C-alpha positions as CSV (number, residue, x, y, z in Angstrom):
1,M,-69.2,276.2,30.2
2,A,-66.7,276.1,27.3
3,N,-64.7,273.5,29.2
4,V,-66.7,270.6,28.1
5,S,-65.9,267.4,26.4
6,A,-66.8,266.6,22.8
7,S,-69.6,264.3,23.9
8,Q,-71.1,266.9,26.1
9,T,-71.0,269.5,23.3
10,R,-72.6,267.0,21.0
11,D,-75.4,266.5,23.5
12,N,-76.0,270.3,23.6
13,T,-76.7,270.2,19.9
14,L,-79.3,267.5,20.4
15,L,-81.6,269.4,22.7
16,Q,-84.6,269.0,20.5
17,D,-83.8,265.4,19.6
18,D,-84.1,263.7,22.9
19,D,-86.5,261.0,21.6
20,P,-84.6,258.8,19.3
21,T,-87.7,256.9,18.2
22,Q,-89.2,260.1,16.8
23,R,-86.0,261.8,15.6
24,V,-85.8,261.8,11.8
25,D,-82.6,262.8,10.1
26,P,-83.1,264.5,6.7
27,R,-79.9,262.8,5.5
28,C,-81.3,259.3,6.1
29,S,-83.0,259.2,2.7
30,K,-79.7,259.8,1.0
31,H,-78.3,256.5,2.2
32,E,-81.3,254.2,2.2
33,H,-80.1,252.2,-0.8
34,I,-76.6,252.0,0.6
35,C,-77.7,250.7,4.0
36,E,-80.0,248.1,2.3
37,C,-76.9,246.9,0.4
38,I,-74.9,246.8,3.5
39,E,-77.5,244.8,5.5
40,N,-77.6,242.2,2.8
41,D,-73.9,241.2,3.6
42,Y,-72.8,240.8,0.0
43,I,-69.5,240.7,-1.9
44,C,-69.2,242.8,-5.0
45,D,-66.2,241.5,-7.0
46,G,-66.4,244.2,-9.7
47,A,-67.2,241.9,-12.6
48,D,-69.5,244.4,-14.2
49,S,-67.4,247.5,-13.5
50,G,-64.2,246.0,-14.7
51,N,-62.1,246.8,-11.6
52,D,-61.1,244.8,-8.5
53,R,-63.2,246.8,-6.1
54,K,-64.4,244.5,-3.2
55,L,-66.8,245.2,-0.4
56,I,-66.0,243.1,2.6
57,P,-69.2,241.7,4.1
58,S,-70.1,242.4,7.7
59,H,-71.2,239.2,9.4
60,S,-73.0,240.7,12.4
61,D,-73.9,237.3,13.7
62,E,-70.3,236.5,14.2
63,E,-69.5,238.9,17.0
64,P,-65.8,238.8,18.2
65,E,-65.5,236.3,21.0
66,E,-62.4,237.7,22.6
67,P,-61.9,241.3,23.7
68,I,-60.4,243.5,21.0
69,Q,-58.2,246.5,21.6
70,I,-57.2,248.7,18.7
71,H,-55.0,251.7,19.3
72,A,-53.4,252.6,16.0
73,S,-52.9,255.4,13.6
74,C,-52.2,255.8,9.9
75,D,-50.7,259.0,8.4
76,D,-50.9,260.7,5.0
77,N,-54.3,259.3,4.0
78,T,-56.6,260.5,1.2
79,I,-60.3,261.3,2.0
80,A,-62.9,261.5,-0.8
81,W,-66.4,263.0,-0.3
82,E,-69.1,265.1,-2.1
83,D,-69.7,268.7,-1.1
84,G,-73.0,270.4,-0.7
85,N,-73.2,270.8,-4.5
86,N,-72.7,267.1,-5.1
87,K,-69.2,267.7,-6.5
88,P,-66.5,265.2,-5.7
89,Q,-63.8,266.5,-3.4
90,T,-60.5,264.9,-2.2
91,V,-57.9,266.0,0.3
92,D,-54.5,264.4,1.1
93,G,-52.3,264.4,4.2
94,I,-54.9,263.4,6.8
95,C,-54.0,261.3,9.8
96,L,-56.5,258.7,11.0
97,K,-56.3,257.7,14.7
98,V,-58.4,254.7,15.8
99,D,-59.1,253.8,19.5
100,I,-61.4,250.8,20.1
101,D,-61.7,248.7,23.3
102,T,-64.5,246.1,23.2
103,L,-63.7,245.1,26.8
104,T,-64.9,248.5,28.1
105,S,-67.1,249.1,25.0
106,K,-65.4,252.4,24.2
107,A,-64.3,253.8,20.9
108,L,-63.3,257.0,19.1
109,F,-62.1,258.0,15.6
110,K,-60.0,261.1,15.0
111,L,-58.9,262.8,11.8
112,S,-56.2,265.4,12.1
113,C,-54.0,267.6,10.0
114,W,-51.4,270.4,10.4
115,I,-51.9,274.0,9.2
116,W,-49.5,276.9,9.3
117,V,-50.5,279.7,11.6
118,K,-49.5,283.3,10.9
119,G,-49.4,284.4,14.5
120,K,-51.8,287.3,14.5
121,G,-54.6,288.5,16.8
122,K,-54.5,286.6,20.1
123,N,-51.3,284.8,19.0
124,K,-49.3,288.0,19.4
125,G,-49.6,288.0,23.1
126,Q,-48.7,284.3,23.3
127,I,-45.7,284.9,21.1
128,K,-44.5,287.7,23.5
129,R,-44.9,285.4,26.4
130,G,-42.9,282.7,24.6
131,K,-45.7,280.1,24.5
132,I,-45.6,279.7,20.7
133,K,-43.6,280.8,17.8
134,A,-44.8,282.9,14.9
135,G,-45.4,280.8,11.8
136,N,-45.7,277.5,13.7
137,K,-47.8,274.5,12.8
138,Q,-51.1,273.9,14.6
139,S,-53.2,270.7,14.4
140,I,-56.9,270.7,14.0
141,Y,-59.1,267.6,14.5
142,L,-62.3,266.0,13.3
143,F,-63.9,263.9,16.1
144,I,-66.1,261.0,14.9
145,H,-68.2,259.6,17.7
146,P,-69.3,256.0,17.5
147,E,-72.9,256.9,18.3
148,D,-73.0,259.0,15.1
149,I,-71.8,256.2,12.8
150,R,-74.5,254.5,10.8
151,A,-72.1,251.9,9.3
152,I,-68.5,251.4,8.3
153,T,-67.5,249.2,5.3
154,L,-64.1,248.0,4.3
155,E,-63.4,248.2,0.6
156,V,-60.4,247.2,-1.5
157,K,-59.6,248.7,-4.8
158,N,-56.3,248.1,-6.6
159,D,-54.9,246.5,-3.4
160,V,-55.6,249.8,-1.5
161,P,-57.9,249.4,1.5
162,S,-60.3,252.1,2.4
163,L,-62.9,252.7,5.1
164,H,-66.3,254.1,4.0
165,F,-68.1,256.0,6.7
166,F,-71.9,256.3,6.6
167,M,-72.7,258.9,9.3
168,I,-75.9,259.8,11.1
169,R,-74.3,263.2,11.9
170,S,-71.3,265.0,10.6
171,P,-68.0,264.9,12.4
172,Y,-67.0,267.7,14.9
173,L,-64.3,270.1,13.9
174,V,-62.1,270.9,17.0
175,I,-59.8,273.9,17.1
176,P,-57.7,275.5,19.9
177,S,-59.7,277.4,22.5
178,D,-57.1,280.1,23.4
179,R,-56.2,281.5,20.1
180,I,-57.5,282.8,16.7
181,L,-56.0,280.8,13.9
182,E,-55.0,282.7,10.8
183,C,-54.0,280.1,8.2
184,K,-51.3,280.8,5.6
185,N,-52.1,280.6,2.0
186,S,-50.3,277.3,1.6
187,T,-52.6,275.5,4.0
188,Q,-55.8,277.3,3.2
189,P,-57.2,274.5,1.0
190,L,-56.5,272.0,3.7
191,L,-58.4,274.2,6.2
192,H,-61.4,274.6,3.9
193,S,-61.4,270.8,3.2
194,M,-61.6,270.1,6.9
195,K,-64.5,272.5,7.2
196,S,-66.2,270.8,4.3
197,L,-65.6,267.4,5.9
198,A,-67.3,268.7,9.1
199,K,-70.5,269.2,7.0
200,T,-70.7,265.9,5.2
201,D,-72.0,262.6,6.5
202,D,-70.6,260.2,3.8
203,F,-66.9,260.0,3.1
204,T,-64.3,257.4,2.3
205,I,-60.8,257.2,3.8
206,H,-58.3,255.7,1.4
207,L,-55.5,254.4,3.6
208,N,-51.8,254.8,2.8
209,V,-50.4,251.4,2.3
210,S,-46.9,252.4,3.2
211,N,-48.0,253.7,6.6
212,I,-50.5,251.0,7.5
213,S,-48.1,248.9,9.6
214,D,-49.9,249.8,12.9
215,L,-53.4,249.5,11.5
216,T,-53.3,245.9,10.2
217,W,-55.7,244.1,7.9
218,K,-57.1,242.2,10.8
219,H,-57.8,245.5,12.6
220,L,-59.7,246.8,9.5
221,Q,-61.8,243.7,9.4
222,H,-62.6,244.1,13.1
223,I,-63.6,247.7,12.6
224,A,-66.0,246.8,9.7
225,L,-67.4,243.9,11.8
226,I,-68.0,246.0,15.0
227,F,-69.6,249.0,13.0
228,S,-71.5,246.9,10.5
229,A,-75.1,248.0,9.7
230,T,-76.6,245.0,11.5
231,S,-74.3,245.0,14.5
232,I,-76.1,245.2,17.9
233,N,-73.3,245.6,20.4
234,R,-72.0,249.0,19.4
235,P,-69.3,250.7,21.6
236,S,-70.0,254.1,23.1
237,I,-67.9,257.3,23.2
238,D,-64.6,257.1,25.0
239,D,-65.0,260.2,27.3
240,R,-61.4,260.1,28.4
241,R,-60.0,260.4,24.9
242,A,-62.8,262.7,23.8
243,N,-62.0,265.2,26.6
244,L,-61.2,268.5,24.8
245,Q,-59.3,269.8,27.8
246,T,-56.4,267.4,27.2
247,L,-55.7,268.8,23.7
248,Y,-53.1,271.4,22.8
249,G,-50.8,270.8,25.8
250,G,-53.6,271.2,28.3
251,T,-55.0,274.5,27.0
252,G,-58.0,272.7,25.6
253,G,-60.0,272.9,22.4
254,N,-63.4,274.0,21.3
255,I,-65.9,272.6,18.7
256,F,-66.1,275.0,15.7
257,D,-69.6,275.5,14.4
258,V,-69.2,275.3,10.6
259,C,-72.8,276.5,10.1
260,I,-71.9,280.0,11.2
261,V,-70.7,281.8,8.0
262,C,-68.1,284.5,8.7
263,N,-66.6,286.9,6.2
264,E,-63.2,286.3,7.7
265,E,-63.1,282.9,6.1
266,E,-62.1,284.6,2.9
267,D,-59.0,285.8,4.6
268,G,-58.2,282.3,5.9
269,Q,-58.9,283.2,9.5
270,L,-60.5,280.5,11.7
271,P,-62.3,282.1,14.8
272,P,-62.8,279.9,17.8
273,Y,-66.3,278.7,18.5
274,E,-67.3,279.1,22.2
275,I,-70.7,278.2,23.5
276,S,-70.7,280.9,26.1
277,T,-69.7,283.8,23.8
278,P,-71.0,284.8,20.4
279,C,-68.9,284.4,17.3
280,Q,-66.7,287.2,16.1
281,I,-68.2,290.1,14.2
282,P,-67.3,289.6,10.5
283,Y,-66.9,293.2,9.7
284,E,-64.2,294.1,12.3
285,R,-61.6,294.8,9.5
286,E,-63.9,297.3,7.9
287,R,-64.4,299.0,11.2
288,E,-60.6,299.5,11.6
289,H,-60.4,301.7,8.5
290,E,-63.8,303.4,8.9
291,P,-62.7,305.8,11.7
292,K,-59.9,307.2,9.6
293,R,-62.3,308.0,6.8
294,T,-64.7,309.6,9.3
295,Y,-61.9,311.7,10.9
296,K,-60.7,312.8,7.4
297,R,-64.3,313.9,6.5
298,K,-64.6,315.6,9.8
299,R,-61.4,317.6,9.2
300,E,-62.6,318.5,5.7
301,H,-65.9,319.7,7.1
302,E,-64.2,321.7,9.8
303,N,-61.9,323.3,7.3
304,S,-64.9,324.3,5.2
305,D,-66.6,325.7,8.2
306,T,-63.5,327.6,9.2
307,E,-63.2,329.1,5.7
308,S,-66.9,330.1,5.8
309,E,-66.4,331.7,9.2
310,R,-63.5,333.9,8.0
311,S,-63.9,337.6,7.8
312,P,-65.7,338.9,4.7
313,A,-62.7,341.0,3.8
314,T,-60.3,338.1,3.8
315,H,-62.9,336.0,2.0
316,N,-63.5,338.6,-0.7
317,D,-59.7,339.2,-1.1
318,N,-59.1,335.6,-1.8
319,H,-61.9,335.5,-4.4
320,R,-60.7,338.6,-5.9
321,T,-57.2,337.2,-6.2
322,K,-58.4,334.0,-7.8
323,G,-61.1,335.4,-10.0
324,S,-60.6,339.1,-10.3
325,H,-62.0,339.1,-13.8
326,I,-65.5,337.9,-12.7
327,P,-68.0,340.5,-11.4
328,S,-68.9,340.4,-7.8
329,D,-72.7,339.7,-8.3
330,D,-72.1,336.9,-10.9
331,L,-69.4,335.5,-8.7
332,K,-71.7,335.4,-5.7
333,D,-74.4,333.6,-7.7
334,V,-72.0,331.1,-9.2
335,K,-70.4,330.4,-5.8
336,E,-73.6,330.0,-3.7
337,A,-75.7,327.9,-6.1
338,P,-73.3,325.0,-7.0
339,I,-71.9,324.8,-3.5
340,S,-75.3,324.5,-1.9
341,R,-76.3,321.8,-4.4
342,V,-73.0,319.9,-3.9
343,E,-73.4,320.2,-0.1
344,D,-76.9,318.8,-0.3
345,H,-75.9,315.9,-2.5
346,L,-72.9,315.1,-0.3
347,K,-75.0,315.3,2.8
348,N,-77.6,313.0,1.3
349,D,-74.9,310.5,0.0
350,M,-73.1,310.6,3.3
351,I,-76.3,310.0,5.3
352,K,-77.4,307.2,2.9
353,L,-74.0,305.5,3.1
354,F,-73.8,306.0,6.9
355,L,-77.3,304.6,7.3
356,D,-76.6,301.6,5.0
357,G,-73.4,300.8,6.8
358,M,-75.1,301.1,10.1
359,E,-78.0,298.9,9.0
360,N,-75.6,296.2,7.7
361,R,-73.5,296.4,10.9
362,L,-76.7,296.2,13.0
363,K,-77.9,293.3,11.0
364,N,-74.6,291.5,11.4
365,D,-74.4,292.4,15.1
366,L,-78.0,291.2,15.7
367,Q,-77.4,288.0,13.7
368,S,-74.2,287.2,15.6
369,F,-75.7,288.2,18.9
370,L,-78.9,286.1,18.3
371,G,-76.8,283.2,17.1
372,G,-74.6,283.3,20.2
373,M,-77.5,283.8,22.5
374,E,-79.4,280.9,20.9
375,N,-76.4,278.6,21.4
376,R,-75.9,279.8,24.9
377,L,-79.6,279.5,25.8
378,R,-79.6,276.0,24.2
379,S,-76.5,275.0,26.1
380,D,-77.8,276.6,29.4
381,F,-81.2,275.0,28.9
382,K,-79.7,271.6,28.2
383,N,-77.4,271.9,31.3
384,I,-80.4,273.1,33.4
385,V,-82.5,270.2,32.2
386,E,-79.7,267.7,32.8
387,C,-79.0,269.1,36.3
388,T,-82.7,269.2,37.1
389,E,-83.1,265.7,35.7
390,N,-80.2,264.4,37.7
391,R,-81.4,266.2,40.9
392,L,-84.9,264.9,40.4
393,R,-83.6,261.4,39.7
394,N,-81.5,261.5,42.9
395,D,-84.4,263.0,44.9
396,F,-86.8,260.5,43.5
397,K,-84.4,257.6,44.2
398,D,-84.0,258.8,47.8
399,V,-87.8,259.2,48.2
400,V,-88.4,255.7,46.7
401,D,-85.7,254.2,49.0
402,C,-87.2,255.9,52.1
403,T,-90.7,255.0,51.2
404,E,-89.7,251.4,50.5
405,N,-87.9,251.1,53.8
406,R,-90.8,252.6,55.7
407,L,-93.3,250.4,53.9
408,K,-91.2,247.4,54.6
409,N,-91.1,248.2,58.3
410,E,-94.8,248.9,58.5
411,F,-95.6,245.8,56.6
412,K,-93.4,243.7,58.8
413,N,-95.0,245.1,62.0
414,I,-98.5,244.5,60.6
415,L,-97.6,241.1,59.4
416,D,-96.1,240.1,62.8
417,E,-99.3,241.4,64.6
418,R,-101.5,239.6,62.2
419,V,-99.5,236.3,62.5
420,E,-99.7,236.5,66.2
421,E,-103.5,237.0,66.1
422,L,-103.9,234.1,63.7
423,E,-101.8,231.8,65.9
424,N,-103.9,232.6,68.9
425,T,-107.1,232.1,67.0
426,L,-105.8,228.8,65.5
427,I,-104.9,227.5,69.0
428,D,-108.4,228.3,70.4
429,E,-110.0,226.7,67.3
430,L,-107.9,223.6,67.6
431,R,-108.8,223.2,71.3
432,A,-112.5,223.6,70.6
433,A,-112.2,221.3,67.6
434,R,-110.3,218.7,69.7
435,S,-113.1,218.6,72.3
436,R,-115.8,218.4,69.7
437,S,-113.9,215.7,67.8
438,H,-113.4,213.6,70.9
439,S,-117.2,213.4,71.6
440,R,-117.9,212.9,68.0
441,T,-115.3,210.1,67.7
442,T,-117.0,208.2,70.5
443,D,-120.4,208.4,68.8
444,I,-118.8,207.4,65.5
445,E,-117.2,204.3,67.2
446,R,-120.5,203.2,68.6
447,E,-122.2,203.6,65.2
448,V,-119.4,201.7,63.5
449,D,-119.6,198.8,66.0
450,R,-123.3,198.6,65.4
451,A,-122.9,198.7,61.7
452,V,-120.2,196.0,61.8
453,D,-122.5,193.7,63.8
454,N,-125.3,194.2,61.3
455,I,-123.0,193.5,58.4
456,R,-121.6,190.4,60.0
457,T,-125.1,189.0,60.5
458,E,-126.2,189.7,56.9
459,C,-122.9,188.3,55.5
460,I,-123.3,185.0,57.4
461,G,-126.8,184.4,56.1
462,T,-125.8,185.4,52.6
463,I,-122.7,183.1,52.7
464,D,-124.8,180.1,53.8
465,A,-127.3,180.6,51.0
466,E,-124.6,181.0,48.4
467,F,-122.7,177.9,49.7
468,K,-125.9,175.7,49.3
469,Y,-126.4,177.0,45.8
470,I,-122.8,176.3,44.9
471,K,-123.0,172.8,46.4
472,Y,-126.1,172.1,44.3
473,G,-124.3,173.4,41.2
474,M,-121.3,171.1,41.8
475,E,-123.5,168.1,42.1
476,E,-125.2,168.9,38.8
477,V,-121.8,169.4,37.1
478,T,-120.6,166.1,38.4
479,K,-123.6,164.3,37.0
480,G,-123.1,166.0,33.6
481,L,-119.5,165.0,33.6
482,E,-120.4,161.3,34.2
483,Q,-122.9,161.4,31.4
484,A,-120.4,163.0,29.1
485,E,-117.8,160.3,30.0
486,E,-120.3,157.5,29.1
487,K,-121.1,159.2,25.8
488,T,-117.3,159.6,25.1
489,K,-116.8,155.9,25.6
490,D,-119.6,155.0,23.2
491,I,-118.1,157.4,20.6
492,I,-114.6,155.8,21.0
493,G,-116.1,152.3,20.4
494,L,-117.9,153.5,17.3
495,L,-114.7,155.1,16.1
496,D,-112.8,151.8,16.6
497,E,-115.3,149.8,14.6
498,A,-115.3,152.4,11.8
499,G,-111.5,152.4,11.8
500,G,-111.4,148.5,11.5
501,S,-113.8,148.6,8.5
502,V,-111.9,151.4,6.9
503,E,-108.6,149.5,7.3
504,K,-110.1,146.4,5.7
505,R,-111.4,148.3,2.8
506,I,-108.0,150.0,2.3
507,G,-106.3,146.6,2.4
508,R,-108.6,145.2,-0.2
509,Y,-108.1,148.2,-2.4
510,L,-104.3,147.9,-2.1
511,N,-104.4,144.2,-2.9
512,G,-106.5,145.0,-6.0
513,I,-104.0,147.5,-7.2
514,R,-101.1,145.1,-6.6
515,L,-102.9,142.4,-8.6
516,Q,-103.6,144.9,-11.4
517,V,-99.9,145.8,-11.5
518,M,-98.8,142.2,-11.7
519,V,-101.3,141.5,-14.5
520,D,-100.0,144.4,-16.5
521,E,-96.4,143.2,-16.1
């Protein structure tokens, strides 16, 4: 059960968040104003702040047309974030590995660093078998799944590019599964920084310009474009690259639960987190020294009992030798009273200390046991639900396919039978209708002939009457035209006479004007 990929382990932690529409992340309110600014696709040129900080806009409408493949890494980067107390934190020497393939819609981001291992605990057996060397370097990872990314923005400050990650869920800290890591003092701050990064959901990776040859500026723009706040076509997790069994030379890795607080963190020890086993008991070191104290007290108690069981003569001789100047009665009172009180106090203190230690150990044991049991039950329940869901889905699919095929066959048979019955019925109906239509056609033909004869007779009489009326009208029109012609001739004669008289008058008028002109000259 521990041999699962990072994506499967991530799903195990989401058992109670199966409905994404009703899942509310308490960290969402922290970035509401940031996401609103990202969705506006703006450019901040730093005029008010006085620096050259630039936020590259994410044009979600301009999706990359051609498939994009990014497989690049950048070493020695600086990461900045805020811890749980809202204090700014930074760490150097972190490697960023980016794998994006838009053709298959797969992606994965990995942050890694090297820590020095002391070679204790489980590492001793591996050192003897020659698998590793004492004091070697071991890498630990932070897996960033694309489904957990809210948005990525590309920023430039003082010609140094940086990627700002806004996460829905924190990254996953991956450690080796076959060993207990005890970190040396020189790399303890790096280990604690990786643990702190595994708890945050908002951090910025300041890329090292000298090692950015593989991860070009164009790649950074594509990353900001693909994981913009308004992007729709987001890639999914690359299961092949997120497979934890391929890490550490095939020995595999596990996801470390940073929520489990262990006292061994103070010593720089990083216990592995396994889903199937509870985490290590934090007071193991105290137990190693406790039996020695117990045996020492037991020996002291036995010596005191042995001395008390000695013969009275020897006991009295010893007391007489040490305190011969004290009377025997006074010596007896002085000896018995303080010793009994001291024994009572010691017994009470020992019982109290023993009960307190036992209570603390039982609490720690119970807390660790319940935590491991809860994780195992959650994982087992998730696996059972997934298996049951897959099995029910397959069974339901088989039942649906069988039912569909059976219904198709039955429907086809019923349809064929019904079509055959309808064909026979239609043939019989057509034959009966043909016989009925033949007799009816004969009757209709007779009625039509009779109606045509009647219409012909009526039309001939009507046409004769109309022709006579038209002839009479034409005669009247001819007479009217003749009368109009005579009147027209009379009018023309009158017009000729009127024209002659008018012409004469005009001539006389013109002659009068001409004579008037001559007289004036």
